[in-house]
Every structure is written in structure tokens, then in C-alpha cells.
C-alpha positions in Angstrom: -16.7 -5.8 -17.7 -18.6 -4.7 -14.4 -22.1 -7.0 -13.7 -23.7 -4.9 -11.3 -26.8 -6.4 -9.4 -30.1 -5.4 -8.0 -29.8 -4.6 -4.9 -31.9 -7.0 -3.0 -30.4 -10.0 -5.7 -30.4 -13.7 -4.1 -27.4 -16.8 -4.6 -28.6 -17.8 -6.6 -28.3 -15.5 -9.6 -25.1 -13.6 -8.3 -24.1 -17.4 -9.0 -25.8 -18.0 -12.2 -23.7 -15.2 -13.5 -20.9 -16.5 -11.8 -21.5 -19.9 -13.5 -22.1 -17.7 -17.1 -17.9 -16.6 -16.9 -17.1 -19.5 -16.2 -18.5 -20.9 -19.1 -17.1 -18.9 -21.3 -13.6 -19.0 -19.5 -13.7 -16.2 -17.8 -12.6 -15.7 -14.0 -15.2 -13.2 -11.4 -14.1 -11.2 -8.6 -16.9 -10.5 -6.0 -17.4 -6.8 -5.1 -20.1 -7.5 -2.5 -21.5 -3.8 -1.0 -23.2 -2.5 1.9 -26.5 -2.0 -1.0 -25.3 -4.5 -3.5 -23.0 -6.7 -5.4 -20.9 -6.0 -8.0 -19.4 -8.3 -10.4 -16.3 -7.7 -11.6 -16.0 -10.4 -15.5 -12.2 -10.7 -16.1 -10.8 -12.0 -19.4 -8.0 -11.0 -21.7 -11.7 -11.3 -24.5 -14.0 -10.0 -22.7 -13.7 -6.8 -25.0 -15.4 -8.8 -27.9 -17.7 -10.4 -26.0 -21.3 -8.4 -26.0 -22.4 -7.3 -22.6 -26.3 -8.4 -23.4 -24.8 -11.8 -22.5 -24.8 -11.2 -18.7 -27.7 -8.4 -19.4 -30.1 -10.7 -19.6 -29.6 -12.9 -16.9 -32.0 -12.5 -13.6 -31.1 -9.8 -10.8 -28.3 -8.0 -13.3 -29.2 -4.1 -13.6 -26.8 -2.9 -15.2 -23.3 -4.0 -17.6 -20.9 -2.2 -18.0 -16.8 -2.0 -19.9 -14.2 -0.6 -18.3 -12.6 0.6 -20.1 -8.9 1.3 -18.1 -6.4 -0.9 -18.0 -6.9 -1.9 -14.0 -9.6 -3.4 -13.2 -10.1 -3.9 -10.1 -8.5 -1.2 -8.7 -11.2 1.3 -10.3 -13.8 3.4 -9.1 -15.5 1.6 -11.1 -15.9 -1.6 -10.2 -15.5 -0.9 -6.0 -17.4 3.3 -5.8 -16.7 3.5 -2.0 -12.7 3.4 -0.2 -11.5 0.8 0.7 -10.5 0.1 4.4 -7.6 -1.8 5.3 -7.2 -3.1 8.9 -4.3 -4.2 11.2 -4.1 -5.3 14.6 -7.4 -2.5 14.8 -5.2 0.2 13.2 -7.8 1.4 9.8 -6.1 3.0 7.3 -8.3 4.6 4.5 -10.9 6.4 7.0 -10.7 9.6 8.9 -7.4 8.4 10.4 -3.7 9.4 8.9 -1.3 6.8 9.9 1.7 7.0 10.6 4.6 4.2 10.4 7.8 5.0 10.8 11.2 3.2 12.0 14.8 2.7 10.5 15.6 2.0 6.9 16.9 -1.1 8.1 17.0 -3.0 10.5 20.4 -3.0 12.7 20.3 -4.4 16.1 17.6 -4.7 19.2 19.0 -2.0 20.7 18.5 0.8 17.9 14.7 -1.4 17.5 14.0 -0.4 21.2 15.2 2.9 21.3 13.0 3.7 17.9 9.7 2.4 19.2 10.0 3.9 22.5 10.4 7.7 20.3 7.8 6.6 17.6 5.1 5.5 19.8 5.3 8.9 22.3 4.8 11.0 19.1 2.0 8.9 18.2 3.1 7.1 14.7 1.0 3.8 15.1 3.4 1.3 13.2 6.9 0.3 12.7 8.6 0.6 10.0 12.4 -1.5 9.6 13.7 -3.1 6.6 15.7 -6.1 7.0 16.5 -7.5 3.2 17.1 -4.9 1.2 17.2 -4.9 -2.2 20.3 -2.0 -2.7 21.8 -0.5 -5.7 25.5 -1.8 -5.2 26.0 -5.6 -4.1 28.9 -4.3 -1.9 26.2 -2.8 0.3 24.5 -3.4 3.2 22.4 -6.0 1.9 19.8 -6.6 5.8 20.7 -8.8 8.4 17.4 -10.8 6.7 16.0 -13.9 8.4 17.7 -11.7 12.2 15.6 -9.1 11.4 13.1 -10.6 11.4 13.5 -11.9 14.4 14.2 -8.9 16.0 11.1 -7.6 14.8 8.9 -9.8 15.7 10.9 -9.7 19.3 10.6 -6.3 19.6 6.1 -6.6 18.2 5.9 -8.6 21.2 7.3 -6.3 23.9 5.4 -3.5 22.3 2.7 -4.4 21.0 3.0 -2.5 17.7 2.4 -3.6 14.3 5.4 -4.2 12.2 6.2 -3.8 8.4 9.0 -4.8 5.9 10.3 -5.3 3.0 9.8 -9.0 0.4 12.1 -8.8 -1.3 12.5 -12.4 -3.4 8.5 -14.3 -3.7 10.5 -17.6 -2.5 10.4 -15.4 1.5 7.1 -14.6 1.0 5.9 -17.0 3.7 8.8 -16.3 5.7 8.2 -12.5 6.2 4.8 -12.9 6.4 5.9 -15.4 9.8 7.2 -12.1 11.1 5.5 -8.8 10.0 1.9 -7.6 9.8 2.2 -6.0 6.6 4.4 -7.0 4.1 6.1 -3.9 1.8 6.6 -4.0 -2.2 9.4 -1.9 -2.8 9.8 0.3 -6.0 12.0 -1.6 -7.6 9.6 -4.7 -7.4 6.0 -2.8 -9.0 6.7 -4.9 -11.5 8.1 -8.3 -10.2 4.7 -10.0 -10.7 5.9 -13.3 -9.4 6.0 -11.5 -6.0 3.5 -9.6 -6.3 1.3 -12.6 -7.3 2.8 -14.6 -4.7 1.7 -11.7 -1.8 -1.7 -12.0 -3.3 -2.4 -15.4 -2.4 -1.3 -14.6 1.4 -3.7 -12.1 1.4 -2.1 -10.2 4.4 -2.0 -6.6 3.8 0.5 -5.7 2.0 2.0 -1.7 0.4 2.7 -1.5 -2.8 5.4 1.0 -3.9 5.3 3.1 -7.0 8.1 2.1 -9.3 10.4 5.5 -9.8 9.8 5.3 -13.1 6.3 4.5 -13.6 3.4 5.7 -14.7 0.2 5.7 -12.6 -1.4 3.3 -14.7 1.1 0.8 -14.5 0.9 1.5 -10.8 -2.5 0.6 -10.2 -2.3 -2.6 -12.8 0.5 -3.9 -10.4 -1.7 -3.8 -7.7 -4.5 -5.7 -10.0 -2.0 -8.2 -9.6 -2.5 -8.6 -5.7 -6.2 -8.0 -5.7 -6.7 -10.8 -8.6 -5.3 -13.8 -6.1 -8.3 -12.5 -3.3 -6.3 -10.1 -1.4 -8.0 -6.7 -0.4 -6.1 -5.6 1.7 -4.0 -3.3 -0.7 -2.2 0.0 -0.2 -0.7 2.5 -2.2 2.7 4.7 -1.5 3.8 7.5 -3.6 7.3 7.7 -3.2 8.8 9.8 -5.9 9.4 9.1 -9.1 12.8 9.8 -11.9 12.5 13.4 -13.6 15.9 15.1 -14.7 15.0 17.8 -11.1 19.1 16.1 -9.4 18.5 18.7 -6.5 16.2 15.5 -4.6 16.7 11.9 -4.6 13.2 12.1 -6.3 10.8 13.9 -7.2 7.2 13.2 -5.4 4.3 13.1 -7.1 2.3 14.6 -5.0 -0.6 15.1 -8.1 -0.4 11.0 -7.6 -2.7 11.4 -4.3 -6.0 13.4 -5.5 -5.6 11.7 -8.8 -5.5 7.8 -7.4 -8.5 8.9 -4.8 -10.7 10.3 -8.2 -9.9 6.8 -10.1 -9.6 3.6 -7.4 -10.6 2.7 -3.9 -7.6 1.9 -3.1 -6.1 3.8 0.4 -3.0 5.6 -0.3 -0.3 6.7 1.8 3.4 8.5 1.4 7.7 8.1 1.8 8.3 11.9 2.4 11.9 10.2 3.0 12.8 8.5 0.0 11.8 11.6 -1.6 13.2 14.4 -0.9 17.0 12.2 0.4 17.0 14.4 3.2 16.2 14.9 6.7 15.6 18.6 6.4 12.7 18.8 3.5 10.9 15.5 4.8 8.9 17.5 7.3 7.8 19.8 4.4 7.1 17.0 2.0 5.0 14.9 4.6 3.3 18.4 5.4 1.9 18.9 1.7 1.2 15.0 1.6 -1.2 15.1 4.2 -2.9 18.2 2.7 -3.2 16.6 -0.7 -5.2 14.0 1.1 -2.5 11.0 2.0 -4.2 8.4 4.5 -0.3 8.2 5.8 2.9 8.5 6.5 5.8 5.7 6.0 9.1 8.1 7.3 12.3 7.8 8.3 13.2 7.7 11.8 16.6 7.0 13.4 17.9 7.0 17.1 21.3 8.1 15.9 21.3 8.8 12.3 25.1 9.7 11.6 26.1 6.3 12.2 22.6 4.3 10.8 23.8 1.7 8.5 21.1 2.7 5.4 19.9 6.4 4.2 21.0 7.9 7.3 20.8 11.5 5.8 17.0 10.8 5.4 16.0 9.6 8.6 14.8 12.2 11.3 16.2 11.7 14.8 13.5 11.4 17.4 13.5 14.9 18.7 12.6 16.0 15.0 9.6 13.4 14.4 8.0 14.1 17.4 7.9 18.3 16.1 7.1 17.0 12.7 4.8 15.0 14.2 2.7 17.7 16.5 2.9 20.0 13.2 0.9 17.1 11.6 -1.8 17.0 13.8 -2.7 20.5 12.9 -3.3 20.3 9.3 -4.9 16.7 9.3 -7.1 18.6 11.3 -8.1 21.8 8.9 -8.7 18.9 6.5 -11.7 16.7 8.3 -8.8 13.6 9.7 -7.2 13.3 13.0 -3.4 11.7 13.2 
């Protein structure tokens, strides 16, 4: 249920709505807009309550129900686009933010060479996995804490923010000490204990779409983060599993305008995991920018042939530099920039 307050409403009137909700055993979330305040009334039985309970309170302009399963991620709760800021880098605005780097952290030399290349080409955030949730238990699982320490060292040396994946709810505090953005991978999109812990940390988070999940399920998972008061949530489309097997996954390009229509959250695209092959990454990346994506998450490795993880889908530094130049033209055509 959404309670829209009148323009110029007082803090006492807002508090009155909050207190009424709490007296009914409900929780609240505030959207403090530039012109007015919107109060989300959350609970399992809000559908059984008459809207008049809140409509009669002082300062209330309108009360409506959110019929979608996701509440806080919806445009009904927040009409304007959300912006997520990481060290002055704004995601969700005019700039298309490119995050790039190796799938897995392997060595300091690898990271240094990668950072120099991606910064020179215009990427502004370093990606690199320290913990790697792999399909097989016998595959490389990442350097774990040692990998986090390498990321932090390179971040300080080059002044570039870092995004890395967190896999276990118990590791949230550890990973957040080293990373500027926490990534929730596709396999963990509905790991609700993990989402709740990250939400409580209130640090920037990229939530990847599960490869067998609908957009509604994806946005409802985002609500777990938002419900804990974390408003720094970025969605990431990385492809879904279909009957098509010519690519690693099928990138749902339609999800970008759908998200833009129904949610206020920024959305980025991972063309590397979607395609599974370096030769396909540029075309899909350009399509994502044209479709309205707020950023890209691209795998770049100084020597893909020797990569411990996903070398086939990683771009070389020279390929990445060429792609970035092509992306600038497309970004300009849609009224944005890189």
C-alpha cells in the first residue's frame, strides 16, 4: 500500500502515518522525493485493510495499493529514477558506466596489467572475482581472501573502485571491507539470507538475474535488499536459459525497457556471460547500450588463452579498447556518454 503525502507535509504528519502502520503490525519505508514524501506500508495482510485507515490521516493526499508482487522496486513507490553513486561515479544517470576486468583474480601482475588497459580505454570500475561459485567442485574456486587483498591493493594504487562477488552470507562483512560494490551472482539471486545480510550493510550491490528467473522474480528479489534500507541497488541482466544452445545463455534485451518501465532501479548488462564467446560480446554490448542500459559489466583479461576461468568469453585489452570507441558513438546517438 502506498501513502502519498501532500506537498509541504510536516514531519509530524509523516510520523502519524508511520505510527498508525506500526500500531497495525506493519512496517514502513519512506521515499523522500524532491517534492513530496511517499510512504510504503508493508506487510502480509495489507490487502485486507481498507485504504481509509490511512486516507483520513492529516497530510495524506492519496492512498493506493501496489498490485505487483514487488513493492519497493516499483515505479509506484518511486517514480523518478534511482541513482547509485560509487566514489563519485553515478550509475543510472546520463553516463553509461563500464565495469571491466577478469572473471577471476589470479595474480597482482594480472590485475595491474588489466587496470592499466581498462582505465586507458575509459572503464571506471574494476571487476574481478575472489570467490568463484563454480558448477563443478573441482573447478578453480578463486583465491578468496587473498584475492580480495589483491583487489584492494590495486584499488589503492590506481584509484579505481572495485566490484566483486560475495557468495556466502557469512562473508558479507569480509567482502564489504575490500570491495566498493558487492555482486550477487545469478545462482544466488534468490539466496534470501545473503540478500538480507547485504541489505543490512547498505553498501552498493549489483543483483544479477537468475538464469531461470522471470523479471518479476528478479525485482521481488531486489525488494529483499531494499526492505533492509539499502537503496543502492543495481540490477544486472546476464542472460537466461532457453532452448537455444548456440550461445551460453540468451540475453533478454527486452528486460531493459521492461525494467525501465516498471522499476526505478538502474540496470546494467553483462554481455560476457550472456554470449560465452569473445567474438559475440561487442555486438551484444552495443545492443544493450542502444536499448537503454545504464552500464556494462565486461570481462577483460590480458591473456585470455591462459585465464583460469572463462577465457573464451574474455576480451583482450586491444579488443576492449576498440569496443569502447564503438560504444561512444552509440551512447551519443541515444543522448548519453561513456
